[in-house]
N, CA and C atoms as a LAMMPS dump frame, in Angstrom:
ITEM: TIMESTEP
0
ITEM: NUMBER OF ATOMS
468
ITEM: BOX BOUNDS ff ff ff
-5.0000000000000000e+02 5.0000000000000000e+02
-5.0000000000000000e+02 5.0000000000000000e+02
-5.0000000000000000e+02 5.0000000000000000e+02
ITEM: ATOMS id mol type element x y z
1 1 1 N -78.87 -440.265 -86.615
2 1 2 C -80.094 -439.526 -86.813
3 1 3 C -80.022 -438.104 -86.241
4 2 1 N -78.963 -437.789 -85.513
5 2 2 C -78.816 -436.45 -84.953
6 2 3 C -78.692 -435.413 -86.058
7 3 1 N -78.057 -435.773 -87.177
8 3 2 C -77.903 -434.842 -88.299
9 3 3 C -79.275 -434.514 -88.901
10 4 1 N -80.138 -435.496 -88.979
11 4 2 C -81.478 -435.278 -89.537
12 4 3 C -82.27 -434.33 -88.641
13 5 1 N -82.195 -434.554 -87.328
14 5 2 C -82.902 -433.678 -86.392
15 5 3 C -82.359 -432.255 -86.452
16 6 1 N -81.046 -432.13 -86.544
17 6 2 C -80.439 -430.798 -86.632
18 6 3 C -80.852 -430.109 -87.937
19 7 1 N -80.91 -430.874 -89.017
20 7 2 C -81.332 -430.325 -90.304
21 7 3 C -82.795 -429.872 -90.24
22 8 1 N -83.639 -430.659 -89.588
23 8 2 C -85.047 -430.27 -89.409
24 8 3 C -85.147 -428.972 -88.61
25 9 1 N -84.334 -428.87 -87.546
26 9 2 C -84.341 -427.642 -86.743
27 9 3 C -83.911 -426.433 -87.566
28 10 1 N -82.862 -426.614 -88.387
29 10 2 C -82.388 -425.519 -89.233
30 10 3 C -83.461 -425.105 -90.245
31 11 1 N -84.124 -426.082 -90.834
32 11 2 C -85.17 -425.776 -91.814
33 11 3 C -86.362 -425.082 -91.16
34 12 1 N -86.733 -425.524 -89.969
35 12 2 C -87.828 -424.879 -89.241
36 12 3 C -87.468 -423.427 -88.931
37 13 1 N -86.228 -423.204 -88.525
38 13 2 C -85.76 -421.84 -88.246
39 13 3 C -85.721 -421.013 -89.536
40 14 1 N -85.298 -421.627 -90.635
41 14 2 C -85.289 -420.93 -91.93
42 14 3 C -86.694 -420.485 -92.312
43 15 1 N -87.655 -421.371 -92.146
44 15 2 C -89.042 -421.048 -92.49
45 15 3 C -89.518 -419.86 -91.663
46 16 1 N -89.186 -419.867 -90.382
47 16 2 C -89.566 -418.751 -89.499
48 16 3 C -88.896 -417.453 -89.965
49 17 1 N -87.596 -417.52 -90.279
50 17 2 C -86.872 -416.322 -90.71
51 17 3 C -87.376 -415.82 -92.066
52 18 1 N -87.7 -416.735 -92.959
53 18 2 C -88.203 -416.332 -94.274
54 18 3 C -89.591 -415.715 -94.173
55 19 1 N -90.367 -416.149 -93.198
56 19 2 C -91.669 -415.528 -92.955
57 19 3 C -91.476 -414.083 -92.489
58 20 1 N -90.509 -413.882 -91.598
59 20 2 C -90.194 -412.53 -91.127
60 20 3 C -89.672 -411.685 -92.285
61 21 1 N -88.81 -412.286 -93.117
62 21 2 C -88.257 -411.573 -94.271
63 21 3 C -89.368 -411.147 -95.231
64 22 1 N -90.337 -412.016 -95.477
65 22 2 C -91.456 -411.669 -96.353
66 22 3 C -92.236 -410.485 -95.782
67 23 1 N -92.408 -410.474 -94.46
68 23 2 C -93.093 -409.354 -93.814
69 23 3 C -92.287 -408.065 -93.992
70 24 1 N -90.973 -408.16 -93.828
71 24 2 C -90.107 -406.988 -94.005
72 24 3 C -90.186 -406.493 -95.451
73 25 1 N -90.191 -407.414 -96.413
74 25 2 C -90.277 -407.02 -97.816
75 25 3 C -91.608 -406.346 -98.125
76 26 1 N -92.686 -406.809 -97.497
77 26 2 C -93.982 -406.138 -97.663
78 26 3 C -93.947 -404.731 -97.081
79 27 1 N -93.324 -404.582 -95.904
80 27 2 C -93.19 -403.263 -95.3
81 27 3 C -92.319 -402.359 -96.174
82 28 1 N -91.259 -402.942 -96.744
83 28 2 C -90.367 -402.19 -97.621
84 28 3 C -91.149 -401.658 -98.83
85 29 1 N -91.988 -402.504 -99.392
86 29 2 C -92.795 -402.099 -100.547
87 29 3 C -93.704 -400.925 -100.175
88 30 1 N -94.315 -401.012 -98.992
89 30 2 C -95.183 -399.922 -98.525
90 30 3 C -94.384 -398.638 -98.325
91 31 1 N -93.175 -398.762 -97.779
92 31 2 C -92.326 -397.58 -97.566
93 31 3 C -91.9 -396.962 -98.891
94 32 1 N -91.67 -397.796 -99.892
95 32 2 C -91.281 -397.28 -101.206
96 32 3 C -92.409 -396.473 -101.83
97 33 1 N -93.632 -396.909 -101.629
98 33 2 C -94.756 -396.164 -102.197
99 33 3 C -95.017 -394.886 -101.406
100 34 1 N -94.653 -394.89 -100.122
101 34 2 C -94.874 -393.719 -99.287
102 34 3 C -93.653 -392.854 -99.098
103 35 1 N -92.514 -393.258 -99.634
104 35 2 C -91.254 -392.511 -99.53
105 35 3 C -90.827 -392.269 -98.089
106 36 1 N -91.017 -393.241 -97.217
107 36 2 C -90.597 -393.145 -95.819
108 36 3 C -89.155 -393.643 -95.708
109 37 1 N -88.202 -392.738 -95.88
110 37 2 C -86.792 -393.096 -95.979
111 37 3 C -86.236 -393.641 -94.657
112 38 1 N -86.589 -393.044 -93.54
113 38 2 C -86.064 -393.514 -92.243
114 38 3 C -86.485 -394.951 -91.968
115 39 1 N -87.752 -395.226 -92.182
116 39 2 C -88.275 -396.583 -91.972
117 39 3 C -87.615 -397.551 -92.961
118 40 1 N -87.413 -397.08 -94.191
119 40 2 C -86.788 -397.899 -95.222
120 40 3 C -85.356 -398.276 -94.84
121 41 1 N -84.626 -397.328 -94.283
122 41 2 C -83.251 -397.607 -93.84
123 41 3 C -83.233 -398.655 -92.732
124 42 1 N -84.148 -398.547 -91.794
125 42 2 C -84.211 -399.509 -90.698
126 42 3 C -84.597 -400.897 -91.219
127 43 1 N -85.534 -400.943 -92.16
128 43 2 C -85.94 -402.219 -92.753
129 43 3 C -84.8 -402.854 -93.541
130 44 1 N -84.021 -402.034 -94.221
131 44 2 C -82.883 -402.549 -94.983
132 44 3 C -81.867 -403.193 -94.047
133 45 1 N -81.627 -402.586 -92.906
134 45 2 C -80.719 -403.177 -91.922
135 45 3 C -81.237 -404.52 -91.418
136 46 1 N -82.532 -404.57 -91.107
137 46 2 C -83.135 -405.83 -90.649
138 46 3 C -83.069 -406.895 -91.74
139 47 1 N -83.35 -406.476 -92.966
140 47 2 C -83.341 -407.407 -94.096
141 47 3 C -81.929 -407.982 -94.287
142 48 1 N -80.921 -407.136 -94.23
143 48 2 C -79.544 -407.61 -94.401
144 48 3 C -79.131 -408.571 -93.286
145 49 1 N -79.567 -408.289 -92.07
146 49 2 C -79.251 -409.164 -90.944
147 49 3 C -79.895 -410.542 -91.14
148 50 1 N -81.155 -410.538 -91.527
149 50 2 C -81.853 -411.808 -91.766
150 50 3 C -81.232 -412.585 -92.922
151 51 1 N -80.874 -411.879 -93.987
152 51 2 C -80.261 -412.552 -95.135
153 51 3 C -78.934 -413.197 -94.752
154 52 1 N -78.18 -412.539 -93.913
155 52 2 C -76.907 -413.121 -93.455
156 52 3 C -77.161 -414.389 -92.649
157 53 1 N -78.194 -414.375 -91.8
158 53 2 C -78.539 -415.565 -91.027
159 53 3 C -78.979 -416.706 -91.94
160 54 1 N -79.742 -416.392 -92.977
161 54 2 C -80.197 -417.418 -93.923
162 54 3 C -79.001 -417.998 -94.677
163 55 1 N -78.049 -417.146 -95.062
164 55 2 C -76.84 -417.625 -95.748
165 55 3 C -76.024 -418.555 -94.856
166 56 1 N -75.861 -418.174 -93.596
167 56 2 C -75.11 -419.022 -92.66
168 56 3 C -75.826 -420.352 -92.454
169 57 1 N -77.136 -420.305 -92.365
170 57 2 C -77.917 -421.531 -92.199
171 57 3 C -77.757 -422.437 -93.42
172 58 1 N -77.722 -421.845 -94.611
173 58 2 C -77.55 -422.633 -95.838
174 58 3 C -76.216 -423.369 -95.824
175 59 1 N -75.179 -422.689 -95.359
176 59 2 C -73.862 -423.338 -95.265
177 59 3 C -73.906 -424.513 -94.294
178 60 1 N -74.559 -424.313 -93.149
179 60 2 C -74.654 -425.394 -92.157
180 60 3 C -75.472 -426.562 -92.686
181 61 1 N -76.547 -426.255 -93.42
182 61 2 C -77.378 -427.322 -93.977
183 61 3 C -76.59 -428.152 -94.988
184 62 1 N -75.818 -427.503 -95.827
185 62 2 C -75.019 -428.244 -96.812
186 62 3 C -73.99 -429.115 -96.105
187 63 1 N -73.356 -428.579 -95.059
188 63 2 C -72.388 -429.388 -94.301
189 63 3 C -73.065 -430.623 -93.701
190 64 1 N -74.262 -430.451 -93.161
191 64 2 C -74.995 -431.583 -92.592
192 64 3 C -75.373 -432.597 -93.667
193 65 1 N -75.819 -432.101 -94.799
194 65 2 C -76.179 -433.014 -95.889
195 65 3 C -74.962 -433.784 -96.393
196 66 1 N -73.817 -433.122 -96.475
197 66 2 C -72.586 -433.801 -96.9
198 66 3 C -72.217 -434.871 -95.877
199 67 1 N -72.399 -434.555 -94.597
200 67 2 C -72.115 -435.548 -93.555
201 67 3 C -73.062 -436.746 -93.657
202 68 1 N -74.252 -436.525 -94.218
203 68 2 C -75.22 -437.611 -94.386
204 68 3 C -74.98 -438.409 -95.672
205 69 1 N -74.029 -437.936 -96.495
206 69 2 C -73.712 -438.662 -97.725
207 69 3 C -74.041 -437.919 -99.009
208 70 1 N -74.555 -436.721 -98.906
209 70 2 C -74.888 -435.936 -100.101
210 70 3 C -73.609 -435.428 -100.756
211 71 1 N -73.581 -435.531 -102.087
212 71 2 C -72.464 -434.971 -102.855
213 71 3 C -73.014 -433.798 -103.659
214 72 1 N -72.515 -432.578 -103.409
215 72 2 C -73.052 -431.389 -104.08
216 72 3 C -73.054 -431.481 -105.606
217 73 1 N -72.087 -432.188 -106.187
218 73 2 C -72.026 -432.284 -107.649
219 73 3 C -73.08 -433.243 -108.218
220 74 1 N -73.769 -433.985 -107.352
221 74 2 C -74.748 -434.971 -107.822
222 74 3 C -76.13 -434.38 -108.11
223 75 1 N -76.327 -433.12 -107.822
224 75 2 C -77.622 -432.497 -108.121
225 75 3 C -78.196 -431.772 -106.927
226 76 1 N -79.481 -431.518 -106.997
227 76 2 C -80.16 -430.753 -105.959
228 76 3 C -80.3 -431.556 -104.67
229 77 1 N -80.187 -430.873 -103.524
230 77 2 C -80.352 -431.562 -102.239
231 77 3 C -81.73 -432.203 -102.087
232 78 1 N -82.765 -431.615 -102.681
233 78 2 C -84.106 -432.178 -102.539
234 78 3 C -84.182 -433.584 -103.146
235 79 1 N -83.45 -433.805 -104.227
236 79 2 C -83.437 -435.157 -104.816
237 79 3 C -82.781 -436.15 -103.864
238 80 1 N -81.698 -435.716 -103.204
239 80 2 C -81.017 -436.579 -102.231
240 80 3 C -81.955 -436.914 -101.073
241 81 1 N -82.643 -435.902 -100.557
242 81 2 C -83.556 -436.104 -99.426
243 81 3 C -84.698 -437.033 -99.838
244 82 1 N -85.226 -436.827 -101.043
245 82 2 C -86.316 -437.676 -101.543
246 82 3 C -85.846 -439.123 -101.67
247 83 1 N -84.635 -439.313 -102.219
248 83 2 C -84.126 -440.68 -102.413
249 83 3 C -83.777 -441.351 -101.082
250 84 1 N -83.508 -440.542 -100.047
251 84 2 C -83.195 -441.099 -98.739
252 84 3 C -84.46 -441.564 -98.01
253 85 1 N -85.617 -441.22 -98.55
254 85 2 C -86.869 -441.662 -97.942
255 85 3 C -87.187 -440.946 -96.641
256 86 1 N -87.023 -439.626 -96.645
257 86 2 C -87.285 -438.821 -95.445
258 86 3 C -88.393 -437.802 -95.758
259 87 1 N -89.663 -438.242 -95.738
260 87 2 C -90.761 -437.355 -96.15
261 87 3 C -90.932 -436.112 -95.267
262 88 1 N -90.707 -436.232 -93.961
263 88 2 C -90.835 -435.057 -93.077
264 88 3 C -89.786 -434.009 -93.428
265 89 1 N -88.57 -434.469 -93.63
266 89 2 C -87.472 -433.575 -93.979
267 89 3 C -87.72 -432.955 -95.354
268 90 1 N -88.211 -433.751 -96.296
269 90 2 C -88.497 -433.251 -97.64
270 90 3 C -89.576 -432.17 -97.595
271 91 1 N -90.6 -432.368 -96.799
272 91 2 C -91.677 -431.378 -96.688
273 91 3 C -91.138 -430.053 -96.146
274 92 1 N -90.288 -430.126 -95.12
275 92 2 C -89.682 -428.904 -94.576
276 92 3 C -88.79 -428.237 -95.611
277 93 1 N -87.994 -429.044 -96.324
278 93 2 C -87.08 -428.51 -97.339
279 93 3 C -87.87 -427.774 -98.431
280 94 1 N -88.941 -428.405 -98.914
281 94 2 C -89.746 -427.802 -99.971
282 94 3 C -90.466 -426.547 -99.503
283 95 1 N -90.918 -426.528 -98.258
284 95 2 C -91.574 -425.334 -97.707
285 95 3 C -90.576 -424.184 -97.603
286 96 1 N -89.384 -424.476 -97.108
287 96 2 C -88.347 -423.439 -97.004
288 96 3 C -87.98 -422.927 -98.4
289 97 1 N -87.862 -423.832 -99.364
290 97 2 C -87.524 -423.442 -100.732
291 97 3 C -88.624 -422.571 -101.336
292 98 1 N -89.879 -422.936 -101.107
293 98 2 C -91.002 -422.151 -101.623
294 98 3 C -90.995 -420.737 -101.033
295 99 1 N -90.75 -420.647 -99.737
296 99 2 C -90.727 -419.327 -99.089
297 99 3 C -89.535 -418.493 -99.567
298 100 1 N -88.404 -419.155 -99.783
299 100 2 C -87.224 -418.445 -100.283
300 100 3 C -87.501 -417.872 -101.667
301 101 1 N -88.108 -418.65 -102.529
302 101 2 C -88.428 -418.177 -103.883
303 101 3 C -89.427 -417.02 -103.837
304 102 1 N -90.39 -417.095 -102.933
305 102 2 C -91.351 -416.002 -102.776
306 102 3 C -90.638 -414.721 -102.344
307 103 1 N -89.718 -414.852 -101.385
308 103 2 C -88.954 -413.683 -100.925
309 103 3 C -88.088 -413.123 -102.051
310 104 1 N -87.489 -413.992 -102.856
311 104 2 C -86.68 -413.52 -103.981
312 104 3 C -87.524 -412.725 -104.962
313 105 1 N -88.726 -413.209 -105.269
314 105 2 C -89.613 -412.488 -106.184
315 105 3 C -90.007 -411.132 -105.611
316 106 1 N -90.329 -411.103 -104.318
317 106 2 C -90.71 -409.844 -103.672
318 106 3 C -89.548 -408.865 -103.689
319 107 1 N -88.349 -409.36 -103.441
320 107 2 C -87.168 -408.504 -103.424
321 107 3 C -86.879 -407.958 -104.826
322 108 1 N -87.061 -408.779 -105.855
323 108 2 C -86.863 -408.31 -107.226
324 108 3 C -87.883 -407.24 -107.591
325 109 1 N -89.127 -407.424 -107.145
326 109 2 C -90.156 -406.423 -107.394
327 109 3 C -89.781 -405.106 -106.731
328 110 1 N -89.357 -405.166 -105.472
329 110 2 C -88.942 -403.954 -104.77
330 110 3 C -87.73 -403.325 -105.458
331 111 1 N -86.829 -404.148 -105.956
332 111 2 C -85.65 -403.645 -106.671
333 111 3 C -86.042 -402.895 -107.935
334 112 1 N -87.043 -403.411 -108.645
335 112 2 C -87.519 -402.714 -109.846
336 112 3 C -88.145 -401.371 -109.482
337 113 1 N -88.874 -401.333 -108.37
338 113 2 C -89.473 -400.065 -107.921
339 113 3 C -88.37 -399.064 -107.584
340 114 1 N -87.344 -399.53 -106.875
341 114 2 C -86.226 -398.652 -106.517
342 114 3 C -85.524 -398.145 -107.768
343 115 1 N -85.291 -399.02 -108.731
344 115 2 C -84.649 -398.625 -109.985
345 115 3 C -85.475 -397.563 -110.706
346 116 1 N -86.785 -397.771 -110.744
347 116 2 C -87.671 -396.798 -111.379
348 116 3 C -87.6 -395.448 -110.659
349 117 1 N -87.618 -395.475 -109.33
350 117 2 C -87.536 -394.237 -108.552
351 117 3 C -86.209 -393.524 -108.783
352 118 1 N -85.118 -394.295 -108.89
353 118 2 C -83.805 -393.692 -109.149
354 118 3 C -83.772 -393.018 -110.516
355 119 1 N -84.347 -393.675 -111.517
356 119 2 C -84.373 -393.082 -112.86
357 119 3 C -85.21 -391.809 -112.868
358 120 1 N -86.351 -391.863 -112.181
359 120 2 C -87.222 -390.683 -112.125
360 120 3 C -86.503 -389.527 -111.419
361 121 1 N -85.814 -389.832 -110.324
362 121 2 C -85.068 -388.8 -109.612
363 121 3 C -83.964 -388.226 -110.487
364 122 1 N -83.298 -389.091 -111.237
365 122 2 C -82.242 -388.633 -112.135
366 122 3 C -82.798 -387.687 -113.197
367 123 1 N -83.95 -388.038 -113.767
368 123 2 C -84.563 -387.161 -114.775
369 123 3 C -84.968 -385.823 -114.163
370 124 1 N -85.533 -385.857 -112.948
371 124 2 C -85.915 -384.611 -112.285
372 124 3 C -84.692 -383.75 -111.986
373 125 1 N -83.616 -384.388 -111.551
374 125 2 C -82.382 -383.655 -111.275
375 125 3 C -81.861 -383.011 -112.549
376 126 1 N -81.927 -383.729 -113.663
377 126 2 C -81.504 -383.166 -114.943
378 126 3 C -82.342 -381.951 -115.313
379 127 1 N -83.647 -382.031 -115.066
380 127 2 C -84.53 -380.904 -115.371
381 127 3 C -84.158 -379.697 -114.519
382 128 1 N -83.913 -379.92 -113.223
383 128 2 C -83.55 -378.811 -112.34
384 128 3 C -82.223 -378.18 -112.747
385 129 1 N -81.311 -378.992 -113.235
386 129 2 C -80.006 -378.464 -113.66
387 129 3 C -80.065 -377.872 -115.057
388 130 1 N -81.181 -378.06 -115.739
389 130 2 C -81.314 -377.506 -117.078
390 130 3 C -80.684 -378.365 -118.154
391 131 1 N -80.525 -379.633 -117.906
392 131 2 C -79.881 -380.531 -118.856
393 131 3 C -80.92 -381.398 -119.561
394 132 1 N -82.188 -381.099 -119.394
395 132 2 C -83.235 -381.987 -119.873
396 132 3 C -83.264 -382.109 -121.394
397 133 1 N -82.805 -381.102 -122.125
398 133 2 C -82.891 -381.149 -123.572
399 133 3 C -81.828 -381.997 -124.243
400 134 1 N -80.857 -382.465 -123.502
401 134 2 C -79.764 -383.213 -124.093
402 134 3 C -80.155 -384.658 -124.357
403 135 1 N -79.557 -385.195 -125.401
404 135 2 C -79.747 -386.596 -125.71
405 135 3 C -78.997 -387.446 -124.694
406 136 1 N -79.443 -388.676 -124.517
407 136 2 C -78.765 -389.595 -123.601
408 136 3 C -78.401 -390.859 -124.349
409 137 1 N -77.248 -391.392 -124.013
410 137 2 C -76.797 -392.662 -124.553
411 137 3 C -76.567 -393.615 -123.396
412 138 1 N -76.538 -394.9 -123.703
413 138 2 C -76.255 -395.895 -122.683
414 138 3 C -74.779 -396.249 -122.709
415 139 1 N -74.181 -396.366 -121.514
416 139 2 C -72.79 -396.778 -121.405
417 139 3 C -72.662 -398.289 -121.389
418 140 1 N -71.448 -398.774 -121.209
419 140 2 C -71.162 -400.208 -121.241
420 140 3 C -71.897 -400.971 -120.147
421 141 1 N -72.12 -400.361 -118.976
422 141 2 C -72.803 -401.027 -117.867
423 141 3 C -74.293 -400.725 -117.854
424 142 1 N -74.813 -400.104 -118.916
425 142 2 C -76.238 -399.825 -118.989
426 142 3 C -76.639 -398.505 -118.365
427 143 1 N -75.676 -397.723 -117.889
428 143 2 C -76.011 -396.444 -117.281
429 143 3 C -76.231 -395.406 -118.379
430 144 1 N -77.002 -394.389 -118.07
431 144 2 C -77.279 -393.345 -119.039
432 144 3 C -76.216 -392.269 -118.942
433 145 1 N -75.787 -391.771 -120.094
434 145 2 C -74.812 -390.683 -120.143
435 145 3 C -75.382 -389.586 -121.029
436 146 1 N -75.345 -388.349 -120.518
437 146 2 C -75.817 -387.226 -121.304
438 146 3 C -74.794 -386.915 -122.379
439 147 1 N -75.284 -386.63 -123.571
440 147 2 C -74.406 -386.266 -124.68
441 147 3 C -74.593 -384.789 -124.924
442 148 1 N -73.521 -384.042 -124.808
443 148 2 C -73.6 -382.614 -125.079
444 148 3 C -72.777 -382.31 -126.313
445 149 1 N -72.775 -381.056 -126.706
446 149 2 C -72.046 -380.674 -127.91
447 149 3 C -70.543 -380.856 -127.752
448 150 1 N -70.044 -380.963 -126.521
449 150 2 C -68.606 -381.127 -126.324
450 150 3 C -68.177 -382.577 -126.247
451 151 1 N -69.125 -383.495 -126.288
452 151 2 C -68.811 -384.901 -126.229
453 151 3 C -68.446 -385.41 -127.614
454 152 1 N -67.27 -386.002 -127.756
455 152 2 C -66.827 -386.546 -129.031
456 152 3 C -67.18 -388.027 -129.048
457 153 1 N -68.018 -388.415 -129.998
458 153 2 C -68.425 -389.797 -130.086
459 153 3 C -67.44 -390.618 -130.894
460 154 1 N -66.843 -390.019 -131.912
461 154 2 C -65.887 -390.741 -132.742
462 154 3 C -65.011 -389.743 -133.458
463 155 1 N -63.884 -390.197 -133.895
464 155 2 C -63.029 -389.331 -134.701
465 155 3 C -62.485 -390.158 -135.858
466 156 1 N -62.224 -389.471 -136.962
467 156 2 C -61.768 -390.181 -138.166
468 156 3 C -60.276 -390.005 -138.363
């Protein structure tokens, strides 16, 4: 039963860390709207540190579950926990999973805001350089490329 207690401790710690991560993501969103770059850099460092801790915890949890008899190829760990008849552990697992999904959604939202800001900055930079009148095409990785009169698109 020591593995179960250790798994509960890891999940409780994950929930605490994911709560902190959600707070950091909310602060990040506020910084993005206010363009506070220094604060944003500090938040990014904190976010990366927390994410690394969550990743390490995930590895430890899988090792503990394997020691308890879980086979990763058999499906989701929550099904294993449910079938083992451990309602307290299942509740912690589901809470941690719910918080992780919430953080992922928040991070994707912030990523879209950053992408939008990068595109806007790129367009402004083009205007300042006097390249605004040129057509743009998309490259293989989805990046925009300016097409000028010296760009050869095809040859016969």
